[in-house]
C-alpha positions, 0 to 999 in steps of 0.5 A: 377864330378869335376868342371872345374876352371873358366878361368882367361879370364872370371874372369878378365873382371868381376874384370875389370868391377867392378874396372871401375864402382867404378872409374867412380862412384867416378869421377862422384860424384866428378864432381857433387860436383864440379858444385856448384857455389858460388856468392857474393851478398846481401841476404835479411832476416826477423827477427821473434823476435829471429832468422833470416829467409830467405825472400821469397820476394824481398825488393821492393815487401815486405811491412813490418808492423810497428815493423818489423825487416829486415836484409841485409847480404853481403857474398859469398854463393851458395843459401839460404841454405848456405847463411850467416845471419846478425851478429846482433840480430833482436831486434826491441826494441833495434834498434828503442829505440831512435826513438819514434812512430809517427802518420802516419808513421811506424818504421822498424828496419834494420840490415845492415851487409856488411860481412867479408874481406874474402867475399869482392871484391878485393881491397875493405874493408867492412864497419862495420855492423850497425843498423838503424830505418827507419821511413816511410809511412805505405805503404812503401816497405822494399826497401824504408825503406832501402833507407831512411837510407842507400843511395846510393843504386845500383840496376841492370836491373833485380832489384837485389840489388847490393850495400848498402851505396855504398858498394861494389863499383862494381859488382853484384851477380858475380860468384866467385867459382865453375865451373857450373851455370849462371853468377848470383844467381837466384833472389829467393836467392838475395835481388831482387825485384822479388818473389821466385815463379817468380824465379822458372819459370826461373830455369832449371835442369842446365844439360841435361845429365843423373844423377849420380845415373842413370849411376851407376845403368846402370853399376850395371846392366851390372856387374850383367849380366856379373856375371850371364854369368860367373856363368852359365859357371861354372855350365856346 
């Protein structure tokens, strides 16, 4: 017995659904990537002797030991995963070579990198990167060490560090690219006075709608259902 050809009206919906699913997936994936937002801010770093590591506490909370190296970098980035590091090595010996140890005080080497012209606010030019050796009380915080060598500092109401040595003149963690996100980066990604754990309590999923994977999965199930109907009719 010969099989009856599948009518075009049955095949076409399958093709159309497949094409729609592929197109929707591309749109949704593109929309997901477009949500990433870039912010302009000072990030805070710890030197481990050879490399830089993103600090897990803000400078007003962290109390570095004698011989520590801390870095500050101004740049545009989304979060700690893509933040630009200071462009000077975390070399305590080189930075504090001309600052002899003193009883009752500790030395903290600081690298202050205002970033590049591409990251600067409109109408401003970043000063050159510099290093400094802060000599402060044993219980001084990183913020106090920074203030001893790089005034004036500017903070906002949430203790986010906005300016070092007056740079930049205005602005504080403003969004400069992307479509989604809040007006500022989360405190865990900035030179803030809050800890990363405190910042985690404020963070949300930022969405509320279904994920791209869920939508694509639903579309795939629908496609398989239509294909099963077509296959069943072909066997009749």
